[in-house]
N, CA and C atoms as an extended XYZ file, in Angstrom:
423
Properties=species:S:1:pos:R:3:atomname:S:1:resname:S:1:resid:I:1 pbc="F F F"
N        93.766      110.445       98.475 N   MET     1
C        92.936      109.452       98.454 CA  MET     1
C        91.630      109.994       98.869 C   MET     1
N        91.197      110.024      100.121 N   ASN     2
C        89.901      110.859      100.447 CA  ASN     2
C        88.758      110.532       99.722 C   ASN     2
N        88.443      109.223       99.239 N   LYS     3
C        87.047      108.937       98.447 CA  LYS     3
C        85.960      109.211       99.675 C   LYS     3
N        84.782      109.300       99.019 N   ALA     4
C        83.589      109.482       99.665 CA  ALA     4
C        83.097      108.296      100.437 C   ALA     4
N        82.691      108.372      101.462 N   TYR     5
C        81.870      107.279      102.351 CA  TYR     5
C        80.740      107.199      101.757 C   TYR     5
N        80.268      105.815      101.458 N   ASP     6
C        78.900      105.518      100.958 CA  ASP     6
C        78.059      105.429      102.178 C   ASP     6
N        76.994      105.895      102.283 N   THR     7
C        76.259      105.801      103.588 CA  THR     7
C        75.000      104.702      103.313 C   THR     7
N        75.159      104.136      102.101 N   ASP     8
C        74.266      102.867      101.843 CA  ASP     8
C        75.023      101.676      101.809 C   ASP     8
N        76.334      101.584      102.426 N   ASN     9
C        76.856      100.386      102.625 CA  ASN     9
C        76.441       99.350      103.332 C   ASN     9
N        76.664       98.081      103.354 N   ILE    10
C        75.915       97.126      104.109 CA  ILE    10
C        76.098       97.436      105.752 C   ILE    10
N        77.307       97.858      106.191 N   PHE    11
C        77.509       98.005      107.455 CA  PHE    11
C        76.781       99.101      108.001 C   PHE    11
N        76.598      100.290      107.218 N   ALA    12
C        75.964      101.434      107.563 CA  ALA    12
C        74.472      101.128      107.696 C   ALA    12
N        73.799      100.173      106.888 N   LYS    13
C        72.483       99.781      107.179 CA  LYS    13
C        72.290       99.023      108.153 C   LYS    13
N        73.403       98.103      108.623 N   ILE    14
C        73.083       97.399      109.889 CA  ILE    14
C        73.162       98.207      111.115 C   ILE    14
N        74.262       99.338      111.102 N   LEU    15
C        74.235      100.243      112.041 CA  LEU    15
C        72.894      100.936      112.351 C   LEU    15
N        72.095      101.306      111.327 N   ARG    16
C        70.926      102.060      111.270 CA  ARG    16
C        69.728      101.171      111.480 C   ARG    16
N        69.998       99.745      111.584 N   GLY    17
C        68.975       98.712      111.780 CA  GLY    17
C        68.204       98.556      110.626 C   GLY    17
N        68.586       98.734      109.423 N   GLU    18
C        67.923       98.674      108.279 CA  GLU    18
C        68.010       96.943      107.771 C   GLU    18
N        69.076       96.433      108.286 N   LEU    19
C        69.418       95.082      107.870 CA  LEU    19
C        69.830       94.325      109.111 C   LEU    19
N        69.471       93.037      109.159 N   PRO    20
C        69.962       92.139      110.331 CA  PRO    20
C        71.322       91.803      110.457 C   PRO    20
N        71.704       91.489      111.695 N   ALA    21
C        73.169       91.148      111.808 CA  ALA    21
C        72.917       90.100      113.313 C   ALA    21
N        73.853       89.259      113.316 N   GLU    22
C        74.034       88.460      114.363 CA  GLU    22
C        75.097       89.301      115.392 C   GLU    22
N        74.593       90.264      116.119 N   ARG    23
C        75.554       90.952      117.094 CA  ARG    23
C        76.217       90.019      118.111 C   ARG    23
N        77.437       90.332      118.297 N   VAL    24
C        78.378       89.644      119.319 CA  VAL    24
C        78.477       90.560      120.519 C   VAL    24
N        78.881       91.721      120.130 N   TYR    25
C        79.476       92.687      121.169 CA  TYR    25
C        79.255       93.995      120.736 C   TYR    25
N        78.941       95.076      121.768 N   GLU    26
C        78.776       96.327      121.287 CA  GLU    26
C        79.047       97.303      122.572 C   GLU    26
N        79.716       98.214      122.104 N   ASP    27
C        80.138       99.460      123.202 CA  ASP    27
C        79.613      100.860      122.521 C   ASP    27
N        80.110      101.888      122.955 N   ASP    28
C        79.756      103.214      122.629 CA  ASP    28
C        80.352      103.429      121.197 C   ASP    28
N        81.311      102.864      120.945 N   MET    29
C        82.080      103.213      119.721 CA  MET    29
C        82.067      102.165      118.623 C   MET    29
N        82.157      100.965      119.004 N   THR    30
C        82.179       99.567      118.098 CA  THR    30
C        80.989       98.737      118.173 C   THR    30
N        80.952       98.014      117.032 N   LEU    31
C        80.052       96.789      117.108 CA  LEU    31
C        80.778       95.635      116.561 C   LEU    31
N        80.519       94.610      117.031 N   ALA    32
C        81.044       93.326      116.644 CA  ALA    32
C        79.945       92.174      116.198 C   ALA    32
N        79.969       91.848      114.942 N   ILE    33
C        78.918       91.156      114.336 CA  ILE    33
C        79.547       89.670      113.567 C   ILE    33
N        78.742       88.634      113.553 N   MET    34
C        79.074       87.546      112.950 CA  MET    34
C        79.156       87.873      111.310 C   MET    34
N        80.254       87.243      110.698 N   ASP    35
C        80.367       87.288      109.199 CA  ASP    35
C        79.417       86.281      108.747 C   ASP    35
N        78.542       86.907      107.668 N   ILE    36
C        77.442       86.129      107.201 CA  ILE    36
C        78.008       84.857      106.286 C   ILE    36
N        79.479       85.204      105.746 N   MET    37
C        80.247       84.381      104.666 CA  MET    37
C        81.429       83.801      105.486 C   MET    37
N        81.285       83.305      106.768 N   PRO    38
C        82.663       82.997      107.377 CA  PRO    38
C        83.683       82.161      106.724 C   PRO    38
N        84.893       82.597      107.004 N   ARG    39
C        85.752       81.590      106.401 CA  ARG    39
C        86.425       80.587      107.527 C   ARG    39
N        85.896       80.755      108.568 N   THR    40
C        86.100       79.703      109.853 CA  THR    40
C        84.964       79.829      110.663 C   THR    40
N        84.753       79.036      111.490 N   ASP    41
C        83.566       78.992      112.689 CA  ASP    41
C        84.377       79.956      113.603 C   ASP    41
N        83.296       80.904      113.841 N   GLY    42
C        83.694       81.944      114.794 CA  GLY    42
C        84.159       83.320      114.176 C   GLY    42
N        84.131       83.357      112.875 N   HIS    43
C        84.656       84.592      112.267 CA  HIS    43
C        83.707       85.857      112.467 C   HIS    43
N        84.325       86.701      113.049 N   VAL    44
C        83.686       87.985      113.537 CA  VAL    44
C        84.194       89.317      112.681 C   VAL    44
N        83.494       90.147      112.728 N   LEU    45
C        83.733       91.511      111.940 CA  LEU    45
C        83.583       92.624      113.076 C   LEU    45
N        84.610       93.471      113.288 N   VAL    46
C        84.488       94.516      114.199 CA  VAL    46
C        84.452       95.886      113.514 C   VAL    46
N        83.518       96.723      113.639 N   ILE    47
C        83.348       97.785      112.757 CA  ILE    47
C        83.136       99.013      113.887 C   ILE    47
N        83.528      100.334      113.389 N   PRO    48
C        83.355      101.369      114.114 CA  PRO    48
C        81.712      101.776      113.915 C   PRO    48
N        81.228      102.484      114.701 N   LYS    49
C        79.656      102.923      114.721 CA  LYS    49
C        79.540      104.306      113.878 C   LYS    49
N        80.838      104.949      113.758 N   THR    50
C        80.702      106.175      113.151 CA  THR    50
C        81.163      106.001      111.442 C   THR    50
N        81.044      106.863      110.488 N   PRO    51
C        81.406      106.586      109.401 CA  PRO    51
C        83.038      106.737      109.314 C   PRO    51
N        83.535      105.737      108.556 N   ALA    52
C        84.921      105.675      107.959 CA  ALA    52
C        84.960      104.691      106.999 C   ALA    52
N        85.657      105.217      105.893 N   ARG    53
C        85.562      104.319      104.842 CA  ARG    53
C        86.461      103.364      104.931 C   ARG    53
N        87.696      103.582      105.532 N   ASN    54
C        88.758      102.547      105.809 CA  ASN    54
C        89.784      103.052      106.788 C   ASN    54
N        90.887      102.344      106.908 N   MET    55
C        91.921      102.725      107.762 CA  MET    55
C        92.428      104.070      107.379 C   MET    55
N        92.422      104.505      105.988 N   LEU    56
C        93.057      105.677      105.630 CA  LEU    56
C        92.567      106.724      105.768 C   LEU    56
N        91.081      106.860      106.237 N   ASP    57
C        90.474      108.230      106.447 CA  ASP    57
C        89.809      107.981      107.989 C   ASP    57
N        90.104      106.839      108.611 N   ALA    58
C        89.471      106.716      109.994 CA  ALA    58
C        90.413      107.461      110.965 C   ALA    58
N        89.667      108.256      112.226 N   SER    59
C        90.237      108.760      113.056 CA  SER    59
C        90.972      107.908      114.184 C   SER    59
N        91.947      108.530      114.915 N   HIS    60
C        92.857      107.758      115.760 CA  HIS    60
C        91.949      107.192      116.838 C   HIS    60
N        90.838      107.985      117.038 N   GLU    61
C        89.705      107.453      118.103 CA  GLU    61
C        89.061      106.123      117.766 C   GLU    61
N        88.641      106.121      116.275 N   GLN    62
C        87.997      105.015      115.479 CA  GLN    62
C        88.782      103.952      115.812 C   GLN    62
N        90.080      104.315      115.429 N   LEU    63
C        91.051      102.975      115.183 CA  LEU    63
C        91.369      102.536      116.530 C   LEU    63
N        91.687      103.295      117.625 N   ALA    64
C        91.955      103.041      119.055 CA  ALA    64
C        90.905      102.085      119.438 C   ALA    64
N        89.556      102.577      119.408 N   ALA    65
C        88.441      101.884      119.781 CA  ALA    65
C        88.282      100.579      119.224 C   ALA    65
N        88.222      100.582      117.702 N   CYS    66
C        88.306       99.127      116.919 CA  CYS    66
C        89.225       98.090      117.595 C   CYS    66
N        90.730       98.696      117.958 N   MET    67
C        91.603       97.556      118.147 CA  MET    67
C        91.380       97.131      119.377 C   MET    67
N        90.786       97.966      120.377 N   ALA    68
C        90.439       97.435      121.710 CA  ALA    68
C        89.394       96.268      121.705 C   ALA    68
N        88.412       96.648      120.646 N   THR    69
C        87.378       95.471      120.710 CA  THR    69
C        88.036       94.312      119.694 C   THR    69
N        88.875       94.435      118.800 N   VAL    70
C        89.454       93.253      118.228 CA  VAL    70
C        90.170       92.497      119.392 C   VAL    70
N        90.818       93.018      120.313 N   GLN    71
C        91.558       92.329      121.011 CA  GLN    71
C        90.455       91.692      121.932 C   GLN    71
N        89.667       92.244      122.520 N   LYS    72
C        88.769       91.482      123.461 CA  LYS    72
C        87.944       90.489      122.547 C   LYS    72
N        87.465       90.571      121.349 N   ILE    73
C        86.961       89.485      120.520 CA  ILE    73
C        87.880       88.431      120.206 C   ILE    73
N        89.270       88.772      120.003 N   SER    74
C        90.304       87.614      119.722 CA  SER    74
C        90.285       86.858      120.934 C   SER    74
N        90.434       87.270      122.352 N   HIS    75
C        90.178       86.626      123.245 CA  HIS    75
C        89.082       85.654      123.570 C   HIS    75
N        88.044       86.221      122.943 N   ALA    76
C        86.969       85.452      123.252 CA  ALA    76
C        86.582       84.254      122.162 C   ALA    76
N        87.038       84.635      121.178 N   VAL    77
C        86.821       83.555      120.106 CA  VAL    77
C        87.858       82.501      120.235 C   VAL    77
N        89.144       82.662      120.696 N   THR    78
C        90.083       81.919      121.182 CA  THR    78
C        89.368       80.826      122.146 C   THR    78
N        88.858       81.351      123.078 N   LYS    79
C        88.127       80.605      124.188 CA  LYS    79
C        87.029       79.899      123.803 C   LYS    79
N        86.114       80.462      123.076 N   ALA    80
C        84.969       79.861      122.719 CA  ALA    80
C        85.151       78.633      121.656 C   ALA    80
N        86.184       78.657      120.819 N   PHE    81
C        86.404       77.810      119.904 CA  PHE    81
C        87.686       77.121      120.072 C   PHE    81
N        88.319       77.148      121.159 N   ASN    82
C        89.503       76.460      121.679 CA  ASN    82
C        90.571       76.563      120.471 C   ASN    82
N        90.699       77.656      120.030 N   ALA    83
C        91.560       77.990      118.834 CA  ALA    83
C        93.109       78.207      119.396 C   ALA    83
N        93.790       77.593      118.280 N   ASP    84
C        95.145       77.680      118.676 CA  ASP    84
C        96.076       79.168      118.167 C   ASP    84
N        95.163       79.857      117.536 N   GLY    85
C        95.732       81.186      117.120 CA  GLY    85
C        94.544       82.023      116.477 C   GLY    85
N        94.969       83.467      115.991 N   ILE    86
C        93.922       84.038      115.460 CA  ILE    86
C        94.396       84.624      114.082 C   ILE    86
N        93.857       84.892      113.227 N   THR    87
C        94.062       85.831      111.975 CA  THR    87
C        93.346       86.678      111.945 C   THR    87
N        93.940       88.007      111.616 N   PHE    88
C        93.548       89.264      111.772 CA  PHE    88
C        93.746       89.740      110.546 C   PHE    88
N        92.434       90.225      109.842 N   GLN    89
C        92.616       90.728      108.362 CA  GLN    89
C        91.937       92.250      108.360 C   GLN    89
N        92.514       93.261      107.585 N   GLN    90
C        91.975       94.257      107.331 CA  GLN    90
C        92.353       95.127      106.112 C   GLN    90
N        91.233       95.205      105.089 N   PHE    91
C        91.602       95.464      103.800 CA  PHE    91
C        91.256       96.923      103.635 C   PHE    91
N        92.062       97.881      102.736 N   ASN    92
C        91.734       99.041      102.212 CA  ASN    92
C        91.910       99.504      100.814 C   ASN    92
N        90.712       99.982      100.418 N   GLU    93
C        90.480      100.059       98.863 CA  GLU    93
C        90.259       98.984       98.035 C   GLU    93
N        89.694       99.140       96.922 N   ALA    94
C        89.696       97.855       95.997 CA  ALA    94
C        91.080       97.200       95.797 C   ALA    94
N        91.902       98.071       95.501 N   ALA    95
C        93.229       97.256       95.113 CA  ALA    95
C        93.854       96.512       96.327 C   ALA    95
N        93.649       96.925       97.596 N   GLY    96
C        93.898       96.375       98.734 CA  GLY    96
C        93.001       95.253       99.137 C   GLY    96
N        91.978       94.859       98.290 N   GLY    97
C        90.904       93.654       98.665 CA  GLY    97
C        89.874       94.281       99.339 C   GLY    97
N        89.564       95.455       99.809 N   GLN    98
C        88.328       95.991      100.252 CA  GLN    98
C        87.135       95.985       99.577 C   GLN    98
N        85.949       95.186      100.004 N   VAL    99
C        84.845       95.128       99.222 CA  VAL    99
C        83.422       95.969       99.648 C   VAL    99
N        83.559       95.966      101.012 N   VAL   100
C        82.595       96.884      101.767 CA  VAL   100
C        83.428       98.044      102.189 C   VAL   100
N        82.958       99.335      101.853 N   PHE   101
C        83.663      100.475      102.216 CA  PHE   101
C        83.303      101.097      103.372 C   PHE   101
N        83.372      100.363      104.372 N   HIS   102
C        83.181      100.818      105.863 CA  HIS   102
C        84.095      100.222      106.555 C   HIS   102
N        85.127      100.751      107.239 N   LEU   103
C        86.108      100.186      107.898 CA  LEU   103
C        85.643       98.822      108.753 C   LEU   103
N        86.348       98.008      108.470 N   HIS   104
C        86.030       96.741      109.278 CA  HIS   104
C        87.367       95.925      109.254 C   HIS   104
N        86.972       94.912      110.499 N   PHE   105
C        88.284       94.130      110.725 CA  PHE   105
C        87.576       92.615      111.040 C   PHE   105
N        88.561       91.727      110.398 N   HIS   106
C        88.269       90.395      110.418 CA  HIS   106
C        88.936       89.678      111.480 C   HIS   106
N        88.308       88.956      112.484 N   VAL   107
C        88.906       88.021      113.536 CA  VAL   107
C        88.432       86.790      113.433 C   VAL   107
N        89.524       85.932      112.993 N   LEU   108
C        89.286       84.468      112.617 CA  LEU   108
C        90.035       83.737      113.603 C   LEU   108
N        89.069       82.819      114.366 N   PRO   109
C        90.067       81.926      115.047 CA  PRO   109
C        90.604       80.835      114.383 C   PRO   109
N        91.616       80.370      114.657 N   ARG   110
C        92.605       79.272      113.786 CA  ARG   110
C        92.752       78.140      114.583 C   ARG   110
N        92.861       77.013      113.941 N   HIS   111
C        93.328       75.673      114.588 CA  HIS   111
C        94.461       75.159      113.650 C   HIS   111
N        95.455       74.633      114.160 N   GLU   112
C        96.759       74.025      113.656 CA  GLU   112
C        96.224       73.199      112.379 C   GLU   112
N        96.600       73.161      111.250 N   GLY   113
C        96.523       72.394      110.014 CA  GLY   113
C        95.194       72.588      109.372 C   GLY   113
N        94.319       73.393      109.882 N   MET   114
C        92.978       73.762      109.208 CA  MET   114
C        93.017       75.015      108.257 C   MET   114
N        92.647       74.902      107.050 N   ARG   115
C        92.736       75.944      106.075 CA  ARG   115
C        91.555       76.936      106.161 C   ARG   115
N        91.532       78.015      105.977 N   LEU   116
C        90.404       79.070      105.805 CA  LEU   116
C        89.605       78.539      104.614 C   LEU   116
N        88.348       78.923      104.729 N   GLN   117
C        87.424       78.677      103.539 CA  GLN   117
C        87.588       79.967      102.666 C   GLN   117
N        87.426       79.671      101.217 N   PRO   118
C        87.749       81.015      100.178 CA  PRO   118
C        86.657       82.024      100.803 C   PRO   118
N        87.223       83.349      100.616 N   PRO   119
C        86.379       84.474      100.875 CA  PRO   119
C        85.075       84.469      100.046 C   PRO   119
N        84.011       84.824      100.671 N   ALA   120
C        82.627       84.923      100.355 CA  ALA   120
C        82.301       83.545       99.269 C   ALA   120
N        82.486       82.424       99.998 N   SER   121
C        82.212       81.242       99.396 CA  SER   121
C        80.849       80.773       99.731 C   SER   121
N        80.517       80.950      100.817 N   LYS   122
C        79.101       80.218      101.082 CA  LYS   122
C        78.354       80.869      102.169 C   LYS   122
N        77.259       81.205      102.216 N   MET   123
C        76.344       81.883      103.167 CA  MET   123
C        75.957       81.039      104.194 C   MET   123
N        76.322       81.255      105.470 N   GLU   124
C        76.125       80.509      106.654 CA  GLU   124
C        74.550       80.544      107.147 C   GLU   124
N        74.249       79.497      107.556 N   LYS   125
C        72.617       79.549      108.012 CA  LYS   125
C        72.730       80.291      109.179 C   LYS   125
N        71.635       81.209      109.481 N   PRO   126
C        71.284       81.916      110.497 CA  PRO   126
C        71.448       81.201      111.913 C   PRO   126
N        71.215       80.030      111.836 N   GLU   127
C        71.059       79.223      113.263 CA  GLU   127
C        72.602       78.955      113.753 C   GLU   127
N        73.341       78.613      112.590 N   VAL   128
C        74.715       78.031      112.883 CA  VAL   128
C        75.390       79.576      113.378 C   VAL   128
N        75.037       80.688      112.804 N   LEU   129
C        75.836       81.954      113.172 CA  LEU   129
C        75.181       82.498      114.561 C   LEU   129
N        73.958       82.091      114.881 N   LYS   130
C        73.438       82.293      116.194 CA  LYS   130
C        74.322       81.557      117.211 C   LYS   130
N        74.367       80.385      116.916 N   ALA   131
C        74.971       79.241      117.830 CA  ALA   131
C        76.443       79.597      118.101 C   ALA   131
N        77.208       80.186      116.920 N   ASN   132
C        78.675       80.568      117.357 CA  ASN   132
C        78.795       81.937      117.882 C   ASN   132
N        77.710       82.793      117.562 N   ALA   133
C        77.813       84.069      118.422 CA  ALA   133
C        77.383       83.677      119.856 C   ALA   133
N        76.362       82.936      120.351 N   ASP   134
C        76.359       82.412      121.587 CA  ASP   134
C        77.496       81.989      122.530 C   ASP   134
N        78.311       81.140      121.682 N   LYS   135
C        79.525       80.447      122.254 CA  LYS   135
C        80.485       81.842      122.499 C   LYS   135
N        80.449       82.748      121.703 N   ILE   136
C        81.481       84.081      121.822 CA  ILE   136
C        80.753       84.970      122.893 C   ILE   136
N        79.477       85.191      123.032 N   ARG   137
C        79.035       85.882      123.979 CA  ARG   137
C        79.106       85.210      125.257 C   ARG   137
N        78.995       84.305      125.385 N   ALA   138
C        79.432       83.316      126.852 CA  ALA   138
C        80.857       83.327      127.234 C   ALA   138
N        81.765       83.292      126.169 N   ALA   139
C        83.050       83.615      126.439 CA  ALA   139
C        83.345       84.961      127.097 C   ALA   139
N        82.903       86.026      126.558 N   LEU   140
C        82.827       87.310      126.762 CA  LEU   140
C        82.360       87.652      128.222 C   LEU   140
N        81.347       86.958      128.738 N   SER   141
C        80.985       87.215      130.056 CA  SER   141
C        81.633       86.804      131.300 C   SER   141
């Protein structure tokens, strides 16, 4: 497998500060940001701060750090959105549904009987993303 890491992917640009993102949580190894095309209110993406194309080439340390952050964010979005559950998604390579080739994990708060929006269906307004991020940040503290 071992395909090259694209240093110009959107998450690499966000990590370098070249593109804006609504940051929800950050530690030494990971960053959690709001998905700009959320499939549900509170849809968060967790990424490692170091290059990894996807789970297939990530280090054990990157995966462990991301999973710890995914769990922390899952608790926070459950609380912030009074969710009944969480959907967790992670895609690898184009055939597996990956679109951005920097390892990332989707955390989606879920409510009984409510369907997810289709992927990449609509860009959310920045003020809505900020309000949702504020709820999650409050739940984290």
